[in-house]
Steps between C-alpha positions, in 0.01 A plus 500: 500500500651788712663250737670331203643827372605600854667161553687523170621854582625391843692204361655718228593763757667235716696356210607845385619585849710184502655606172573852632650371823718261310615782274573717803727227630728552205387216270157456339360145533262547206412786273172677548390432141563127533318490833198675357492278190535166681246586766245643259548208258436255784188685613379521140545125440322407822215734412475342153489148646237602755287663230521189280401278792207724588386510138507119476302461822254767393440333164441163668263658750307684230474182290360310797255777588392527135419130493315528832297793371432319173378191685284709734335692215436183301363337813228766521405492133571146382245299699206504254730487197689199637175318575382563144825370350501187716139433408578549130775236505292269716734516798317528831726304730386477858484753781628386839484646849845511660645601835815680607808291424334287231685480170412477132736335253494268201680379188630723222210696349274477805322827571312679775310822568487662842133593555499601867767533767876545471792275408868512410707315242697199625787331322671663203234697314159498333392663174248784494310393188266800512768769506798304373827440680604293798443561870776374734485313829353720777291707257155594628237355268234733359136396468325424170833443324570176314832353622670193357772265629782512241702191592489175695670636812182516708489880514162638599344711774446489875188655655585785738148612597285311751280370218508520121318388185715384208394383155713202391565436130681241286601257772581738783458339842500604864655361815145420613428276204438132558578221254333165551400616845852613597576862585854612418671634811864564409498695174720773651775245573483361147530852360796575726679180397427582136679833537805303614469242221433218746138423412351516153157439357366394165320691225191501723667627816640337813230229521524509877181301542639176356747245630861544392661221299816312589682680221380841619614434856839385375540821299402701809781324692757575229401868501511508878856368484590776254598241239246550222754623245730209580209261446394654170854482365556139616550260210495168685225239473256318728353147485132597489284443194189695603634856468411619152383812319706756690876499456564714809324239715760243398778736602342573839452132578839389368673768706304412814579130464867583441507716815313239704199725559231257383415146394240352269201293605669207324819433308350640180216731617514840662123567492541875430125572504422306815391729787770621736386466860595712800759249624691524173489881515627495859783267399606725215494813720701334778755380246530857371592602856773237511322225694526144376251219535774261385717603796209468741417868561133418436273228362270555202130526592583474868756712685518736201197672649679539834800653322281746312376634834842486672661702219228765537367461148152409627324524832334190639160648418600577141637150462177344624293716264707391198485135604119503519431574134627443148849641451469767231730740319352762732654332807819429307548874441442568871754234606758623249472862615528409867806287432693802371537646850602165656867446592716247321605190695756585773509863391351842571487575126148493357406334174419831334836643609669205331299556180596868498867424573519252212323736260197275451280795602580863572443705812283734293277210394462385860424851623234542231352159579467579871296813433194301400491215753314500832722604791 
């Protein structure tokens, strides 16, 4: 602190000399008492602000370190106790072997216990059931602690060690899991889109293993256009008789028909639960970029595939891989994410830049989403 005192003394000496010189010239510019008061008051206020800032940062740091220490101590002591409790309530779950980069997520209430290896929280947060309290994104998970997913935003963990063993409870799933013989590949993209409000799941998660429906693909298009709020507030009607049970669905479809985004399978049927194939998804994405099949920019289930490659959304290899199998919500999430960085028709502006400019998503949401997707 000597340098601070020395610096203060030098500044004061300089200012005092200015005052003396001015006085010697016949007219004082400022009185010595005023000079001392204003300077010392300024230094005092800056010191107070600095102290308050340091105190706030120190408290936050101590809180974080306290939680880390608490988790570490519980990790050492809670293993046998946790096993006994889980056995008492009849909850064994399943233990899986995972590799670096694999993820664990699930619907609200899904739980997991890190048995071996290391991992960090992805998404918003998870709940430390053992110790109480939440642990935010980026938090290093402790072993032998029961964590739970508190909401349907696909928060979870990503493995950071070469290998790991994780006990899955209450519906938790991994990126290695297969459903009906299909292994989910693009969970990270679905999670990223979810952060931006562009891809949503159901009460059992993203359901990436199944085919999307025509209604789901249409809603994805409306979100990609940044027009979801306009659709949900639309009060017009549509001619279809097979959309029942969900009022919002009627609004989505009526808005899309009004805007010319979609047609039914007949004059009175929309077939909302019919599977949405890749060609329909490509058409919707290209329309979101400003291309028009009506004006001849592409042809459905034909040159749409060429356009998807030309716009840089997919590589030829990726296109061929998608075309070989059943089109699932997994691939839909991948296509949607890749479309965000594609340029609009006759423009250098990307789709995501348009969404941010119109307020449909925020820059902060996009920045957070990009943290958890493969580079």
